[in-house]
Structures are given as C-alpha cells and as structure tokens.
C-alpha positions in Angstrom: 5.1 -31.1 -44.5 8.6 -32.9 -44.7 10.3 -33.4 -41.5 13.4 -31.4 -40.8 16.6 -33.2 -40.6 18.3 -32.8 -37.2 21.7 -31.3 -37.7 24.8 -33.8 -37.4 27.9 -33.2 -35.8 29.6 -33.1 -39.2 27.5 -30.1 -40.3 29.3 -28.0 -38.1 32.3 -26.7 -39.9 34.0 -26.4 -36.5 33.6 -30.1 -35.6 34.6 -31.6 -38.7 37.8 -29.4 -39.3 38.6 -30.5 -35.6 38.1 -34.3 -36.6 40.4 -33.3 -39.5 43.1 -31.6 -37.5 43.2 -34.6 -34.8 43.6 -37.0 -37.7 46.1 -34.9 -39.6 48.3 -33.9 -36.7 48.3 -37.7 -35.7 49.3 -38.6 -39.0 51.9 -36.1 -39.5 53.9 -37.8 -36.3 53.6 -40.9 -38.1 55.3 -39.0 -41.4 58.0 -37.5 -39.3 59.2 -41.2 -37.5 59.2 -42.6 -41.0 62.1 -40.5 -41.9 63.4 -39.7 -38.6 66.7 -41.7 -39.4 67.0 -40.4 -43.1 69.0 -37.4 -42.9 71.4 -39.3 -40.3 72.9 -42.2 -42.4 76.4 -40.5 -41.7 76.2 -40.6 -38.0 74.6 -44.3 -37.9 77.7 -45.4 -39.6 80.0 -43.6 -37.3 78.3 -44.2 -34.2 76.6 -47.6 -34.7 78.8 -48.9 -37.5 76.0 -49.2 -40.0 77.5 -49.4 -43.6 75.2 -48.5 -46.6 74.5 -52.2 -47.2 73.2 -52.4 -43.2 71.5 -49.2 -43.9 69.6 -50.1 -47.1 68.4 -53.0 -45.5 67.1 -51.1 -42.4 65.4 -48.5 -44.7 63.5 -51.1 -46.9 62.3 -52.9 -43.8 59.4 -50.7 -42.8 57.1 -52.5 -45.6 58.2 -56.0 -45.2 55.4 -57.3 -43.2 53.2 -55.2 -45.7 54.5 -57.2 -48.6 55.5 -60.7 -47.4 52.6 -61.0 -44.7 50.0 -59.0 -46.6 49.4 -57.0 -43.5 48.5 -54.1 -46.0 45.5 -56.2 -46.8 44.6 -57.2 -43.4 44.9 -53.5 -42.3 41.9 -52.8 -44.9 40.0 -55.9 -43.7 40.3 -54.7 -39.8 39.1 -51.1 -40.8 36.0 -52.7 -42.8 35.1 -54.9 -39.6 36.0 -52.5 -36.6 35.4 -49.1 -38.2 37.7 -45.9 -38.0 37.7 -45.0 -34.2 38.9 -48.8 -33.3 41.4 -49.0 -36.2 42.9 -45.4 -35.6 43.5 -46.4 -31.9 45.1 -49.6 -33.1 47.2 -48.0 -35.6 48.5 -45.5 -33.0 49.4 -48.2 -30.7 51.1 -50.6 -33.2 53.2 -47.6 -34.6 54.3 -46.7 -30.7 55.1 -50.5 -30.1 57.5 -50.2 -33.3 58.9 -47.0 -32.3 60.1 -48.0 -28.7 61.5 -51.2 -30.3 63.4 -49.0 -32.7 64.5 -46.5 -30.2 66.0 -49.4 -28.0 67.8 -50.5 -31.0 69.7 -47.2 -31.6 70.0 -46.1 -27.9 72.9 -46.3 -25.7 71.2 -48.8 -23.4 71.6 -51.3 -26.4 74.8 -50.7 -27.3 77.3 -53.4 -25.5 74.2 -55.2 -23.9 73.3 -58.9 -24.0 70.7 -58.0 -26.3 73.3 -56.8 -28.7 75.5 -59.6 -28.2 72.5 -62.0 -29.1 71.4 -60.0 -32.2 75.1 -59.8 -33.5 75.3 -63.6 -33.2 71.6 -64.5 -34.8 69.6 -63.9 -37.7 73.1 -64.2 -40.0 71.2 -65.3 -43.0 72.9 -66.1 -46.0 72.6 -63.8 -48.9 70.8 -66.6 -50.9 67.9 -66.2 -53.7 65.6 -67.3 -50.9 66.5 -64.9 -48.2 63.9 -61.9 -48.9 64.3 -60.8 -45.3 66.2 -57.7 -44.3 68.7 -60.0 -42.5 71.9 -61.1 -43.4 75.3 -62.4 -42.1 77.6 -59.5 -40.8 74.5 -56.9 -40.4 74.9 -55.1 -36.9 72.6 -56.4 -34.4 71.4 -52.7 -33.9 70.3 -52.7 -37.3 68.6 -56.0 -37.1 66.6 -55.0 -34.1 66.0 -51.4 -35.6 64.5 -53.2 -39.0 62.3 -55.3 -36.6 60.8 -52.0 -35.1 60.8 -50.3 -38.3 58.4 -53.3 -39.5 56.0 -53.1 -36.6 55.9 -49.4 -37.1 55.2 -49.8 -40.9 52.3 -52.1 -40.2 50.7 -49.4 -38.0 51.6 -46.8 -40.5 49.9 -48.2 -43.6 46.9 -48.8 -41.1 46.6 -45.3 -40.2 47.1 -43.9 -43.3 43.9 -45.7 -45.2 42.2 -44.9 -41.7 42.8 -41.1 -41.6 41.2 -41.4 -45.5 38.3 -43.1 -44.3 37.8 -40.6 -41.6 37.9 -37.7 -43.8 35.3 -39.4 -46.1 33.1 -39.9 -42.8 33.3 -36.5 -41.7 33.4 -34.5 -45.3 31.0 -36.6 -47.5 28.8 -34.0 -49.2 30.9 -31.2 -48.3 34.7 -29.8 -48.9 36.1 -33.4 -48.9 38.6 -32.7 -51.7 40.0 -29.6 -49.7 40.3 -31.8 -46.7 42.3 -34.6 -48.0 44.6 -32.0 -50.2 45.0 -30.1 -46.5 45.9 -33.8 -45.0 48.1 -34.5 -47.9 50.0 -30.9 -47.6 50.3 -31.3 -43.6 52.2 -34.8 -44.4 54.4 -33.6 -46.6 55.4 -30.6 -44.2 56.0 -33.6 -41.8 58.8 -34.7 -44.0 60.2 -31.5 -44.5 60.2 -30.7 -40.8 62.2 -34.0 -40.1 64.6 -33.5 -42.9 65.3 -30.0 -41.0 64.9 -30.9 -37.5 66.3 -34.3 -37.0 70.2 -33.3 -37.7 69.5 -30.4 -35.5 68.2 -32.4 -32.4 71.0 -35.5 -33.2 73.9 -32.8 -33.0 73.2 -31.4 -29.6 76.1 -31.8 -27.5 76.9 -34.6 -26.5 75.6 -35.5 -30.5 73.6 -38.9 -30.3 71.9 -40.7 -33.1 69.1 -42.0 -30.9 67.9 -38.6 -29.2 65.6 -37.7 -32.7 64.1 -41.1 -32.6 63.4 -40.4 -28.7 61.8 -37.2 -29.9 59.6 -39.4 -32.6 58.6 -41.7 -30.0 57.1 -38.6 -28.1 55.2 -37.4 -31.0 54.0 -41.0 -31.6 52.5 -40.8 -28.0 50.8 -37.5 -28.5 49.4 -39.2 -31.9 47.8 -42.0 -29.7 46.4 -39.6 -27.5 45.1 -37.4 -30.3 43.3 -40.9 -32.3 41.9 -41.5 -28.6 40.4 -37.9 -28.4 39.1 -38.3 -32.2 37.4 -41.5 -30.8 35.0 -39.6 -28.9 34.0 -37.3 -31.5 33.7 -40.3 -33.8 31.5 -42.2 -31.2 29.1 -39.0 -30.9 28.8 -38.8 -34.6 28.0 -42.6 -34.9 25.4 -42.1 -32.2 23.7 -39.6 -34.7 23.4 -42.6 -37.1 26.1 -41.5 -39.5 27.2 -44.8 -41.3 31.0 -45.0 -42.6 31.1 -44.9 -46.5 33.3 -48.2 -47.0 35.8 -48.9 -49.9 35.3 -51.7 -51.7 36.9 -54.7 -49.8 39.8 -56.6 -51.2 38.5 -59.9 -52.8 40.8 -63.0 -53.8 38.3 -64.0 -56.4 39.0 -60.4 -58.1 43.1 -61.0 -58.2 42.7 -63.0 -61.6 40.5 -60.7 -63.3 42.6 -57.7 -62.2 46.1 -59.3 -63.4 44.7 -60.2 -66.7 44.0 -56.3 -67.4 46.7 -54.8 -69.7 46.0 -51.4 -68.2 46.0 -52.6 -64.6 50.0 -53.5 -65.2 50.8 -50.3 -66.8 49.5 -48.3 -63.9 51.1 -50.6 -61.3 54.4 -50.6 -62.7 54.5 -46.9 -63.6 53.7 -46.6 -59.8 56.1 -48.7 -58.2 58.8 -47.4 -60.8 58.0 -43.5 -59.8 57.6 -44.3 -56.2 60.6 -46.2 -55.9 62.7 -43.6 -57.4 61.2 -40.8 -54.7 60.8 -42.4 -51.3 64.0 -44.4 -51.0 65.7 -41.4 -52.7 64.6 -39.4 -49.6 66.3 -42.3 -47.5 69.9 -41.3 -49.1 69.2 -37.6 -50.0 70.9 -36.0 -47.2 74.0 -38.2 -47.4 74.1 -37.5 -51.0 74.0 -33.7 -50.5 76.4 -34.0 -48.1 79.2 -35.8 -50.3 78.5 -33.9 -53.4 78.7 -30.3 -51.5 80.5 -31.1 -48.5 77.9 -30.1 -46.2 76.9 -31.1 -42.5 73.6 -32.8 -42.2 72.1 -29.6 -40.7 73.1 -27.9 -44.0 72.0 -30.5 -46.3 68.6 -30.4 -44.4 68.1 -27.1 -45.3 68.6 -27.4 -48.8 66.4 -30.5 -49.3 63.7 -28.8 -47.1 62.4 -27.3 -50.2 61.4 -30.2 -51.9 58.5 -31.6 -49.6 57.4 -28.3 -48.8 57.5 -27.4 -52.4 55.4 -30.5 -53.4 52.9 -29.5 -50.6 52.6 -26.1 -51.8 51.8 -27.0 -55.5 49.6 -30.1 -55.2 46.4 -28.5 -54.6 46.7 -26.2 -57.5 47.6 -29.1 -59.9 44.8 -31.3 -58.7 42.3 -28.2 -59.6 44.0 -28.0 -63.1 43.3 -31.6 -63.4 39.7 -31.4 -62.1 39.0 -28.6 -64.7 41.5 -28.9 -67.7 42.3 -32.4 -67.7 45.6 -33.7 -69.4 46.5 -36.8 -66.7 48.4 -38.7 -68.9 50.3 -35.8 -70.1 51.0 -34.8 -66.7 52.5 -38.2 -65.8 54.8 -38.1 -68.4 56.0 -34.4 -67.5 56.6 -35.8 -63.9 58.6 -38.6 -64.9 60.8 -36.5 -67.0 61.1 -34.0 -64.4 62.6 -36.7 -62.2 64.6 -38.1 -64.7 66.3 -34.5 -65.1 66.5 -34.2 -61.2 68.4 -37.3 -61.1 70.4 -37.1 -63.8 71.6 -33.5 -62.4 72.6 -34.9 -59.0 74.3 -37.9 -60.7 76.4 -35.7 -63.2 76.1 -32.0 -62.6 76.1 -31.3 -59.1 79.2 -33.6 -58.3 81.3 -31.6 -61.1 80.0 -28.1 -59.9 79.2 -28.4 -56.5 76.6 -25.7 -57.6 74.0 -25.1 -54.5 72.1 -23.1 -57.0 72.0 -26.1 -59.4 71.0 -28.4 -56.4 68.2 -25.9 -55.5 66.7 -26.2 -59.0 66.9 -30.0 -59.2 65.1 -30.2 -56.1 62.6 -27.9 -57.1 62.0 -29.8 -60.4 61.7 -33.0 -58.0 59.0 -31.0 -56.0 57.0 -30.1 -59.2 57.6 -34.0 -60.2 55.9 -35.1 -56.8 53.0 -33.0 -57.3 52.3 -33.7 -60.9 52.2 -37.7 -60.9 50.3 -38.5 -57.5 47.7 -35.5 -58.4 47.5 -37.1 -61.9 48.0 -40.9 -61.4 45.6 -42.1 -58.6 42.4 -40.1 -60.1 43.0 -41.9 -63.5 42.6 -45.2 -61.8 39.1 -45.2 -61.7 39.0 -44.2 -65.5 40.9 -47.4 -66.2 39.5 -50.1 -64.2 35.8 -51.4 -63.7 34.2 -49.9 -60.2 33.6 -53.1 -59.4 37.1 -54.2 -59.2 38.3 -50.7 -58.2 38.8 -51.3 -54.4 40.7 -54.6 -55.1 42.8 -53.1 -57.8 44.0 -50.2 -55.3 44.9 -52.8 -53.0 47.0 -54.5 -55.5 48.6 -51.6 -56.9 49.7 -50.3 -53.3 51.1 -53.9 -52.5 53.2 -53.9 -55.7 54.0 -50.4 -54.8 55.5 -51.9 -51.5 57.4 -54.1 -53.0 59.7 -51.5 -54.8 59.8 -49.4 -51.7 61.2 -52.3 -49.7 63.4 -53.7 -52.2 65.1 -50.3 -54.0 66.5 -49.0 -50.6 68.3 -52.2 -50.3 69.3 -52.2 -53.9 70.8 -48.6 -53.5 72.6 -49.5 -50.4 74.3 -52.7 -52.1 75.2 -50.5 -55.1 76.7 -47.6 -53.1 78.7 -50.1 -50.9 79.7 -52.0 -54.6 80.6 -48.6 -56.2 82.9 -47.5 -53.2 85.1 -50.2 -52.5 87.2 -49.5 -49.8 85.7 -46.2 -48.7 84.7 -45.9 -44.8 84.4 -42.1 -44.5 80.3 -41.8 -45.0 81.2 -38.2 -46.3 83.4 -39.2 -49.1 80.8 -41.4 -51.2 80.2 -41.1 -54.9 76.5 -41.3 -55.6 76.8 -41.1 -59.5 75.6 -44.8 -60.0 72.8 -44.9 -57.3 71.5 -41.6 -59.0 71.6 -43.2 -62.5 69.7 -45.9 -61.0 67.1 -43.8 -59.8 67.1 -41.9 -63.3 66.4 -45.3 -65.1 63.6 -45.9 -63.1 62.3 -42.6 -64.2 63.1 -43.6 -68.0 61.2 -46.9 -68.0 58.2 -44.9 -66.0 58.4 -42.3 -68.8 58.0 -44.7 -71.4 54.8 -46.2 -69.6 53.4 -43.2 -69.2 54.0 -42.6 -73.2 52.2 -46.1 -73.5 49.3 -45.1 -71.2 48.8 -42.1 -73.3 48.7 -44.0 -76.6 46.1 -46.7 -75.3 44.2 -43.5 -73.9 44.2 -42.2 -77.4 43.1 -45.6 -78.8 40.4 -46.8 -76.4 39.2 -43.4 -75.1 39.6 -43.9 -71.2 39.6 -40.0 -71.0 42.7 -39.5 -69.1 43.4 -36.5 -70.9 39.9 -35.1 -70.2 38.8 -33.1 -67.0 37.4 -34.9 -64.1 34.5 -32.2 -63.7 32.4 -32.5 -66.8 30.5 -29.7 -68.3 27.9 -31.9 -69.9 26.8 -32.8 -66.2 25.3 -29.1 -65.7 21.6 -29.2 -66.6 20.5 -26.9 -69.3 17.6 -24.3 -68.7 16.2 -24.4 -72.4 
C-alpha cells in the first residue's frame, strides 16, 4: 500500500491565504509609498521649490539604479541564491532605508540645514549628453536627496515585487495560484487608489505639510518589514517540511545575444516600454493635471483619479479569465492601446476646453479598462513568442527596458511641461496639452506595434489569439 503523504502547511487554505495576506499587505505599503508624493506636485513647488523639471527628475529617479547599475538583475540573483524568506526581509529593509532618506529630504528638519546647503552646492551636473543621472545644475538640494532615497527605495521595491511573486508560487503551486496572483495584483492597485485619495488629505491637515504623508508612508513600510519577518517564520516552517521553491530561469549573460536577435522580443519589449511609459509616469502628473484643467484642489482631484486604479483592480480578473477561455490576446493589446490614446487625447484637447467632470470620469474609466486589457494580455503572451529556455532571461531584459522608459519619461514630461509654460510659476496654471499629446503619441506607436504583432501572429501562428486553456487537452472517454 502506498504511503500516505503527510499534509503540508500549504495544503491548509487558512495557512496559505495567511501567507498571501502577509505578502500582499507588505506589498501594498510599497505601492503606497511609491506614489506618496504624486498628488502633491503643487505643494512640493510652493513649499520646497521643486519646479516641473525638478519634480520630473525626482519622479524618474526610482528606477535609476535598476537601469544603470542593473540592480533589477541582481535582485533576481539574490532571490535565486538566498530564497524568499531572506530576500523578503532584505527588500523590506532596503525600502525602509530609502524611505527614511526621502522623508528627511522633504522634512522641515532638512530645510535650512547644513545638509541642504551641501546638496544645493554639490551634484550640480551639466545637462550634457553623458549626464544620465537625475541631478543637474539648479536642482533643489531637497529634490537631490529625495531622489537618492527614492533610488534606494526603488531597489527594495523591485526586489519585493519578484519576491512576492515567488512566494505565491511556493505556497499556491498546484492550487488556486492564478486567483492568488490576481488578488495580490488587485490589492496593489487598490494601494495606488488609496494614496491618490489619502495623501492630499494628510498633507493638508493644519498646518499643511508635504512631509507628513511621507512620514505616514515610512510607518507603513515599518509595518511591511514586520509583516515580511512574520512571513519568514511561516516560510521556515514550510521549508522544514521539505517544500522546495520553484525558481524562475536565472538571467544568463550568454542568452542576451540570442534574445536581442529575436524580432518578436523587440516588438513585445518596445510595446511594453511605450505602454507603461504612458501609464506610470502619467500617474506622477495626473493630480496636478486635473487641478490645472478643472480648478480642483489636490483632494478633489484625488477623488476623481481614485476611479482609475480601483476600476483596473476590479476588471483585471474578468479580463484574465476571458483571455484564458476565449483568447484574443493580440486584439486585447491593440484595444488597450487605442483606449489609452483616446484617454490622453481627451485630457489634452477636450477636458481643458470643456472642464467637464463627466468627460474627465469617462476618460479615466477608459484608462482603467486599458490598464486591465494590456497587462492581462501582454505578460501571458510572452511565453508564446519566446522559447522556454530563454524565457527567464527574456523577462529580465523586458523589465530592464521597461525601467528605462519609467526612468526617462517622468523627466521628459517635466521638461516638456516647463518648456511649454514659459514664465508660469503658479503650479495651478500649467497647460498640460503638449505633455498629454506626448503620452498619446506613445500609445499611438504602441498601437502600431500591436498591429504588427497581430500580423506576425497570423503569419507564423504563435497562438496569441487562441485561449490559454486548450480544450483539446481534455482526454476523451471513447
């Protein structure tokens, strides 16, 4: 008689969902802190002297080390070598360290200090072709130090993201893993919604202070570190039962040449960087854009933009289920890009002319649908286009290229906003027409790439339009 398998900790629904709750709650703190200053662009200019260029360089700095020091790759290596438990705690500590630096940079304690004088006088790099850093001559010292803290935080945040995904695979392998990942993604999107709504409210409490929401974010990251530590005890118990982690294919330098020679890799990578560069950098400017177009306060604008991440969180699981059962991945990519173009064109041309709140809500809802369509279709399509032996390295390169866009476009938009508003010093009077047209143009190129992808799929049969769940896999009873 076969020996009965001893139940594992992960076999208990209560324990595996507890593990997910710890990971997701810690990760939501990271998403909240990532955009904690995004609704406060106006206050940063009036209280700390950050013009649009300084704000744009700060906003892009999060991914600097991931792009130019390749920390994104190192994070994957650390996870492979040290496991989920160690890497989760390390990522929490790194995020917290960066958050503390960022808080000090925007705090009243830094203003007028010797540290501010030093940063004002140093790191004044010329805006030459070789200067790929966020630092430039005339950048406020507080923005320079905040950028440094954001860089450190970005390393920990990237590490946390891949660690949480690996942890979910470890606990939910063979069980409701897709549901668990969908729940975790939805929770992260809710975090963005919460920060857009809550950060202006916390900042505006008398006396108004731009540093107060950042302090709140630091507290959340302290809690996140504690949650990662508690998760570590559960993870250790699971390891003691002999459960091995299912690891992704490690990044291989030798695979770079093979991947870069693939036409389909470049189509997907460019589509990814263009699309996400019109989403996440847009979030950094969305609140101020709504303030300028509608005459709203930051709190009112936050309540309007709240619909975007919340709607995306609600719709994503349904679209993922449709893709699994009905397919149409390439079509979903094209539709998502088209909706994004319509949204940004509406913000560029229609909302400033009409100041219609109804049209604004409709545009944001379209963007939410777009942000559900594209990720739901994009990431499951990659394994259909890239050989499994190269998949891990291909994902790493796609994420790296994506981070280049997330680094560059906040700076580009900040510079465009400044250049198209000469002499404007009131942060509530900016004309966002050209920056929004830049975002729309990114969507336009992404739409063209989606069209090319669909043509290539039709020619070569990659199966992008086919459902992920294949009915022919069901065995017949004949």
